[in-house]
N, C-alpha and C positions, 0 to 999 in steps of 0.2 A: 372692623366688620364691614365688608363691602355689601351693598344692598341693605344697609342697616337702618334705613328710614321706615321700613314697614315689614309686615309678614314675619317669616322665620328669622330673618336677619335682626329685626328689632327685638324679638323675644330672646335671641341668643345674647344680644348686647345687654339686655336687662338681667338675664341669668348670670352673666359674668360680673356685672356691676354689683349684684347682690352678694357676690363672693369677694368684693373688695377691689376689683380690677379697675384700671384706668382704661377708658374706652375711646377709640377713634371711630367715628361713624363716617362711612364713605358712600355717597349716592349722588345722583344728578340733581334732584330737586332740593334747592336750598331751603325753601319754606318748610317742606316736610321734615328735613333734617333738624331744623331748629325746634319744630314742634315735638319731634321724637326726643331730642336732647332734654327738653323740659320734663317729658314723661319719665325718662330714665333717671333723671336726677332725684326723683322722689324716692328712689330705692337705695340711696347712698347709705353706707355703713360707717363711714368716717368723713371728717371734714376735708381730708386731703384729696379725695377722689375728684377726677376731672372727666368731663365728656367733651371731646374735641370733634367738631364737624368739618368735613371737607367735601365740597361740591365739585365732583369731577366725573367724567365718563370713563370708567376703567377699561373700556373696550376699544378706545380709539387711538390713543397716542401713548406709547410706552414711556417715552421720556417725561411726559407730563405726570403720569402715574408715579414714576420713580421719584420725581421732584417733590410731589405732595407727600409721599411716604417718608422721604428724608426730612421734610419740615415737621411732620408729625413726630418722628423719632427725636428730633432736636428738642421738641417741647415736652414730650412725655417719656422719653427713653426708648430703648430698643423694643421691637415687637416680640413679645413672648408667644402670642398666638394670633395667627391670621386666619380669619374665617371668610372664605370666598362664597358669598351668598347672593351676589348680583346675578340676576337671571330673568328671562322672559320666555313666553311660550306663544306659539301659534299652532292652532289645530285645524285640520281639514284633510280632505283627500289629497293624495300626492299631486294629482294633476290640477287640482284647484288652487294649490298654494302658490303665491307669486314667487318667482325665482329669487328675487332679492330678499325674501323672508328667510330662505335657507342661509344666505350670506349673513344676514343681520343676526340670526340666532346663534350661528357659529361664532360670530364676533363677540356677542354679549356673554353667552353661556360658557364658551371655551376660552377665548382670548381674554375675556374679562376676569378669568381666574388665573391665566398664565401670567399676565402683566404684574399684578400685585405680588404674586408668589416669587416671580423672578426678581422683583425689587427688594425683597427681604431675605432671600435665602442665603446670600453670602454672609450677612451679619449673623444669622442663626448658626451657620456652620462655624464661624469664628468663635462664637460664644459657647459652642457645644451645648446648645439648648434651644428649643423652640417647637411649636406645633403649627402645622398648616392643615386647615380643614377645607375640603372641597364638598360643597353641597350639591350632590347629583340628584337623583330621583329614582323611584322604582321604575320609571320609564327609561332609566339608564341601565337597568338590569334585564328588562323585557320590552321588546318592541311591540307596540300596540297600534291598532287601527287609529288613524287620525294623527299620529305623532311622528310622521316621517320627517318633519323638519326639526322637531324637538328632541326626540330620542337619541339621534346620532350625536348631538352636542353633549348630552349627559353621559352617553357611553364613552365619549372621548375623555371626559374627566377621569374615568376609572383608569384608562391607559396611562394618562399623565400621572395619576396618583401612584400607580404600581411602579412605574419607572423611577419616579422621583424618590419614593420610599427606599428603593434599593440604593440610590445614590447617597442619601442623607442619613440613613440609619447609623452608620459608623460614627457620625458626629453627634449622636444623641438627639437628633431632630426626628420627629415622628409625624407622619401624614395620616389623616383620617378622611375617609370618603364616606359621606352620609347619603343614605337612600331613603328620604322621607316619602311616605305615601301621599295620597291626596290630602292636602292640609287646608284648613279654613283660613285663607289669607285673601287680601284684595286681588292679588294676581290670579288666584284660583277662581274667584268670583268672575273676574273679567274673562278668563279663558272659557268658563262654562257657557258664556253667552253665544259662543260660536262653535261649540263642540258638535261634531256630527252625531246623529242619533246612536250609531254603533258605539262610539266612544263613551257616550253618556251611560249606555246600558252596561258596558263592560266595567266602567268606573263604579257603578252602583253595586257591583258584586262585593265590594269592600267598603268599610265605613270611612268617613272623613275625620281626620285627626285634628286636634287643636294645636295651634302653633306653639303655645307654651309647653305642651307635653313634648313635642318634637325637639324644641330647643333644649329642654332639660337633658334629654337623652344624648343629643349631639355634644353638648358641653361636657357631660360626664365621660363619654367615650373619648373625646379629644384629650381631656386631662389625664385619663388613664393610658393614653397612647395606643388605643385600639385602632386597627386599620379600618375595619368595617363598623359602621354605625347604622343600625336598623331599628324600626319601631314596630312593636306588635308581633303577633304570631305569623302573619303573612310576610312581614318584613324579615323575620328570622328565617323562614323557609326559603325565601328568595335569596338571601345571603348565602345559605348553605348550597342551594342549587347552582348558584353562579360563582361559587368560590374559585373553581378552576385552579389556576396557579397564583392566586392572590396571596399576599403575605398573611401569616397568622400571628396573633399576639401571644398565644400560649399553646403548649402541647394539647391541653384540654380542648381548646377551640378546634385544633386540627383533628382530634379524635372524634369530636361531635360531627364534623363535616363528613368524615369517612363513614361513620355509623349511620347517619341520617340520610345520606345522599340518595340511596336507592328508593327508600319509601317516599321521600319527598318528590322524587322524579315521577313516581306513579301518581301521586296527588296532583303534581303539576300538569301531567298529561290530561287529567280530568278537567282542570281549569282551561287548558288550551282548547280542548274539545268543546267546552261550553262557550268560549269566546268565538270559535269558528262558527258554532251554531247560531250565535247572535248575529254575526255578520251575514251568514247565508239567509236568515229569516228577514233581515232588513232589506237585503237585495231583492228577494222574492216579493216582498210587500211593495217595494218601490216599482218593480217591473209590472206587477199587477195593477198598481195605481196608474202607471203611465199607459198601460194597455186599455184600461177603462176610459181614461181621458180621450184617447185616440178614437175609441168606438163612439163616444158621445159626440 
């Protein structure tokens, strides 16, 4: 589990550990990793289970990522499931975001998933088994105000997941791309400190989920080999609306998409109208406030 020292990644690791898995946690902060390791070990179901910690930046050096994953496999055996959960966020208006933030987010959120996946895929294909999970976001299905740096990196994961799934499916290797909503994590709390007003108001139109709930859904979908993993009714609707040419796990899933697409598109248009209205109101209030300040 990359990004496994906190948030959704940590909860996914706990969920897998509860099911008897051996866990390798990968993150940058060694102290947080060791603290998380102790927390996870409380949920062991047998004496043989192991939690291995690796401190590395998965977005910087592919060879380093490849080497540490080789070491992990030498200690614990081949990777049955890789969960790419390392990620970060920057919010703000397009023109206010530093250019290097766009580069950094693409490195962490996209390449930080490419590198670990690239390091394990050959072995999975050889063994004719494996699961790769990409943790995207609902902001990877729908571009929203304030997420011009973040959303593209999460959209990119879907493109990677779709192309990779077509390559590895004949080898009995399955890809899952998860689209969690706003989730109560340290990263979300940090992001909320700098969110533009428009982004906050749009986010408030849906509730904040708990990381444990999101983790349970992702692990369940990954084990079942589902391509899409969504949480709640809003997540289900978004997955239908954005299904396009994405893979389906069953004929039933495909039929649901065909039947529901039209009505969900109508509902979606109301949401988009509401979001546009929020943005316009904020702009008008800002202009009015600026005009008043100039007059004074």
